[in-house]
N, C-alpha and C positions, 0 to 999 in steps of 0.2 A: 504494500500500500504506500509506503514512504517513497518508493521510486516513482510511482504514478504522480504523487503530489509534487515531487521534485521536477518531473518533466513538465507539469502544468506551470509551475513557478518559473522554470527556465524559459519556457516558451513565452510567457507573459513578459518576463524581464527582457528577453531579447527583442520582442516586438516594441516594447517601451523605448529601449535604447535605439532601435532603428528609426522609429517614428520621430524621435527627438534628436536624431543625428548625433548620438553620443558615442558611437563606436568609432575607433580609429579607422581612418580611410584605407590604410594599407593592411588592416588586420584580416587574416585569412580564416582564423579559427572562428567557428560559430557563425560564419557568414554563408548564406545560400550561394551556391555555384562557386564556392572557393574551396580549395584543397591544398595539400602539400604541393601537388603538381602545379597548380596555378601560381602559388607563391614562388616556386622555383623558376617558372617561366617568366615571371615579373622580374626577378633578380637577374636572370640571364639577359632579358631584354634591356634592362637598365645598364648592365655592364657593356653590352654590345653597342648601345647608343653612345655611351661615354667613350668607348674605344674609337668609334667613328669620328668623334670630335677630338680625338687624340688627347683625352684627359686621363689622368691617373685614377684608378678605381681601387678603393680599399673595402674589404669585407670583414666585418667583425662578427665573430661567432661567440655566443655565450653558452656555457655549460649550465643547463638548467636541472641538473641531477638533484633530486630531492627538493626542488623548488616549491612544490605544492606544500611541503612540510614547513616551510619558512614564512608562510603568510601570517602576518600579525593581525589578529582578530580586531583589535580596537582600531588599527589604522584602516583596515578594509571597511569596517562599518562607518568610519568617518568619511572615507572616500565615497561610499555608497550614498551617504547623506548629502555631503557638500558638493561633490563633483557630478554625481549622477542623479541627484534630486529625489532619492527614495525618502519617504517620510511615513510617519505614523505606523499603520498596520504592516506595511511592506518591510519597513526597517525593523520593527519588533520581531517579525517572522524571521528575518535574516539573523537577528541577534540570537534568537532561540535556536536556530539551525546551527550556528557556529559555536555557541558557548555551552557550558555545562556538560561537555563530553569528558569521558575519562578513558584511561588506557591501563592495561595490565599485560605483563609479559609472562608466558609460561616457558620454563627452560628446565629440562631434565626433571620433570615432575614437580618443580617448585614454581610458585607464583610470586611475582613481585608485588609490592604494594600498589594499590590503585591510586593513580595520579591524575590530576586534571590535565587536559590537553589545552594548552594556551596558544598554540600556533598551528597553522596548517588548515587546509580545507579537508573535509572528511574523505577518507580513502574510498575510492569506488563510487563516489556520489555522482549524480547527474549534474548537479550545479557546480561541482568543484572546478572543472576547467573554465567555465564561464566566469566564475568569481575570480579565479587566478588571472584571467585575461584582464578583467577590470582592475585588479590590484596592480597590474604592471603597465597600465596605460600611461602613467607618468613617464616611464622609461621610453615608451613610444613617442610621447610628446617631446622629450628632450632630443631624441635622435632625429625626429622630423624637423625640429627647429634648427638644429646645427648640422643637418645632413645635406 
């Protein structure tokens, strides 16, 4: 049931972001008719265009290993409110979705203490990738501004 609710929320959030033109223009994730292939074709096209103009092209690659685990809940919620305009019930729902989670590790028959999860989007969630994309839009803004 939770996956169904997440899918509905993700669809509504994506529609809201698209209608209000809040998604980064070069973002391929969660955009209809965009994929890894279209993103690579865009990069190749940009490189070839710059080469035709005899300009130097630099490509920076970021290692995003475990990046979903590093999302600061309070910062994400602040971004959702101030940058993306979520308010009242939507913001409360996102707060409840992200906070109050716990974790425990089992190793060789032993259980660790139960600890609160203060960072990261829920593993395997439907909303996780979309929330991560929104969390990293500031990076996209900086690259676009100085690129």
